[in-house]
Phi, psi and omega in degrees: 000136179292154183299325181296315180293322181298316179296326181296314181289323179296332179292337180281339185299311178300321180296315179296320178297318180297315179299319179297315180295318180296313181294322178295318179297317178296321180295315178296323179297317180294320177296320180296319177296320179297317179300312183292317183299315181288318186290325184262349179267205176285109190283326185227151170268103184267124179293152173268129183258142178252125182252151170286181172283151172293161179252126185264123173264128179211161178305137183100341180285131177269114188289337177282314182293331180271001175066039183301317182299319179295319179299314181297320180298315180296333181267011175070023167287152181226145182284148174231162185269358182219171180311145188292146179232333187231153177305140178091002178260150169218151185221139182213152169219195185292337187242351185207152170225130176250137179227128174264102187292146175284153169290144181205140179262120177257168180302331184249354180189165173255124180267116179288146176288136178205157181274140176232156177239130176251122179251149184238139175245343182217110181059232179242030177268129184295129178256327185206144177237131181234134170281111186288337178289315182267350182056045177227153175285143177232159183282334183199165172222153187242123171271127188298158181288166180252148174286125181245354179172187181187174176243127181200170182269237186297319179215158184269109176260101181279118186216131177245105187290137178227150175273158184300327181287346178272353184262125183294151181298328180299322179288319178299315179298319181297319178295317182297314184292341180261331188248331184189087184292336183256025184306317184280357183256331185267171182257018179129331177226151180249104188296324179297315180294322180294315180297318179297315180293323180297319179298317179295320181291322178296318179295327181277342181079007178199170181280113179240346182215143178248154174246037190290138169277173177300322179296319178294321176300318179297316179300314181300314183283329190269327189241328194246163173287167186268010180293145184259079180238161178296322182296317180294320179297323179293314178298322180299315181293315180299315182291329176295318178296318179295321180296315181292331178291326186273324193234158181284163178301320182295320179295316180296316181297320180297316179294317179301314183292339175270353184257340187303139178268130182242018176106191185247144170237087186068236179277355186261129170275131184265119184233143175084151183292335178296310179284327178299316178295321180290321182294313185274329188231359183054041179225157166283154182306324182298340182262002183291141170282170178299317180297320179293321177298319179295319179296317181298317179294325181291336182288333191306317185299322181203086185302323183286343180265316189260359181295135176295342176289336182266312186205107184298313184297317179294322179296319180295316179298319180294317177301316181296326176296317178299316180296321178297318179294321177297319180292316182292333178273359178078019181278336177224157178267178186296319181296315179298320178300313182293319180294320180292322177297332182277351181295139179276138177253131178264127182257035183294152178277130179249122180226134174270123179272083184272152177057038172290346180225069189298323179292322178294316179298321177299321179294321176297317179301317180295316182289322179291328179294337176280347184252318186239148175292156184305320184296326178293320182293319186270348182220003185270356176066032179288150172246115190252118183260130186240181184265357188293137170259113187298320181291318176298321179298317178298315180296319180297314180297317180295318181296318181291314181299312181294318182297317180292319178296318178297319179297318178294322178294323181284329180230084185304336180296345180276349183286144175227137180287324181282119180305329181286346180255002186296158170303136185242170178201167178209149179215135173223136179237132187228141172280114185294334182287338183231343186084003182295127177279113187267333178207146180209118174241110187271000180176178186284324184211107182297327180296328180276318183216125178268004178293120183271104184288345176288318185254333188257334182285141173240113184228156176291129181277350181058226186292349175300337182280339185304320180304334180289332175294313181291325177298320179297319178296314181292327178294324175297318178296323182288338183252020174091009178272210180303133188278065179290141178223169177300338181256008173298148184262145173220145186277119174266090183210159179306144181218144178231130181236152176270121180231111179059037179081003179238157178275139176234122184235090179293152179234156172287159184304318181261006180061023176252150184228145188246000183074210181297126178225157176286159176300324179298312180294322182297319180282321179301320182267000178054052183280121184291310186293323177295320180293319178297318178299316179297320180297326178290328179291313186276338177101126180298322179299318178294323179296319178298317178299318179296313181300317180290327180292332183261358172136357177280121183251346178293154180295134179243147179241139184282076175237150184303325183291351175304325181299336181257012175077043183275344181264156192268139178220170177263155174303326180296320177299317179298320179298318179294316182296314178292330175295326177295321176297315182293334184261029176056042172088357178267123183270129171245123175296158181298130183246127181245329185253139175255333181167168181221137173232155182269180183300337178273009179065031175262135183290143175254154179243079181289162173298155181300143185267040176086008180276143175271148170290153177305137182216150177286113178274309177218171181289152180298317179298319180295316179298320181295319180298321177293319176301317179300316179296320180288336170296321176296326176300318181287323184283319187216004182256213184291346179258015184294346175300335177303316179286320180298329181271003167103009176273121191251347184290157172305129184209152175230143182190172182210134172280156175218128179220127177282158189298333181262005178073017180283328185234132177237132185227155159214126176239128181205168183205154167251180177299344188245344187209132175251131180226135178238133178236133174237141176226136178175188177254140178299325186279012177062035178281151173287132181234002184050043180269152174230150180299323184288330183260335185257313186265322183302316179299324179293315178302314184294317180297318178296313185290328178300322182265334189266327180269096189255008180290154182320120185293350180281346182292138182231170178293130180288141178268118182283162173296149184097356176248132173233152179253142173226144175275115189236138178268186184294339180268013181063032177255147175287120187212104185295323186281324188235028184249176177239137181293122182230135176277146177223148168290130185306129183103347178250002183289151178292152181244342181287134180261154177280352182278136187239166167065214186300321182298318180292323180293320180292321179299319179292326182290316187264337185243000000 
């Protein structure tokens, strides 16, 4: 080569070296920025979990009827043969049940785990509750809520973040002896381990073994893809060095311990020692025994192989290996080693029963989306507490499915081969005292149709609307207007009204008419013409005001047929309105949310989710008179099938059937629970359905199993109501009368006693 050319090429070497150094520096700078951005920013996408309501144990609760054993099983409690010693255990015999409650964080407080004793004096009804730690009687105990769903992206990474100071030294030591014994000595990479692994990989011609430090493992899981290439291994080493240069060992260790993968729990991936400890032992890391800490550390290398959920014997051998390493490294003494080896490992199966209430979860998703942006919901780690009772939800779903199938078997003409054309139904159960939605089944099969018929369907309520007509009349009496009472008379006879220039002539269901009847008889027998006449007396406008005051939010039109339920409403609206009747005239809007906490278990104060504050809808005396009339419907009217099918508690209710048989309803309540059932076809087909034959059996089956409160409770009589014994002539008659409630000031005054006896009674009494 000529000297000129040689000098020319030699001149490029410094330039090439400079370019290499600059590009290497830029590359390291970009890696360093990536390390800092991820490490100091939002490190994980934490799913938001949706919880059911907690279950309250109190004297009078029947643990069999309320499904306590099923609840405990779903929450991973396990039975033991002797009195409880550890969280998550329960023990029972014929006279007592002991439960060691889990610790749990609620929106307003953290409930520490403690053992309680439930004693029984009659069957399985709780007679007394004792806090076994304090040895004192308590009024109640709380079983923690269940996870029923969540918000997440591609996959659910279940992670419970913990600080390094919350992690016991025994667990840290166990992790170190298995994953990186020289963690505190190296600068991010262990050259001896790397050289040893490199030699093995060269002989194999591919990467078969790693010499990764704990820091490198964190980099691989936290920053890089899982491909096994030389380029990734080089980046892993560089980023480990950069990470150690920027951050302390404690900071790196804390992130690593929150990142470790511990296997799957159904659709949820379990990550971090916080969730790993909760998943395997139902404990926070700080409460782990030495043996449990060793087992948790042993799982890290291969969760699907060493998990006690998969193979108890293999898990025990792995735990013992960890303990041997701890002993040989001088981290534990011989006594601790022997005691930890003797610890029993429970290999129970843990399963999260998610989406047991898919329609309810969808409603929560919709309401939360109005409060929080999507990114917060899917990655902010919120814990969302709801009003749902999981056991009631199970009973509701079963009652609806069984009821619809039975109806089709009894009436084959209702069957449809196409699942999208099938007979449908909906059920919603509400606590009238708070408005809490306790169960919601929006359809027959969520997989086929996600349309929630409880909240989204608008159907004619038919006769379910009639009680609002009678309520309007009684409200007038309570506010000094016309003195309507349950024994006031209304004419049950054909009637013709002019509507939009046309005649409208409603008929009774059986086309029979009874002449003058009491308001009580008219509602019990669901007489159309009597109800229409009453509506004309009190005014359609006033009826609309009453309906809206107690919870009907759909648009109403002032037409005469409104009295017979011709305008469309949702089952949820009906539930709120009937709940107002059950709650002595106080309206509670439907309540779905109880509270929200963030990943640090701090309560959040979201904007209200569309719920109304409790408000006086109608007077208590007026609401009570309608309840009294609806009790008559159940005892001897169109709802008497409730009694025939075996529901014995005090109850009030009303059937609803549209004139063409498209919609069948039953809405009813006890003092503690309001339930509405609708049955029909989505396509608005005629089905010749009736409320008493289609919806009432489903309601009754649900309430028989679902309303478990002491059966002796009855509807409270508010002040302003008095009872009089009244005969058929509307006279006060103690000997031959029937007890009837009246708004004070509207009661009859004429006595059935005549002549000298009546004169003497007035003279002396």
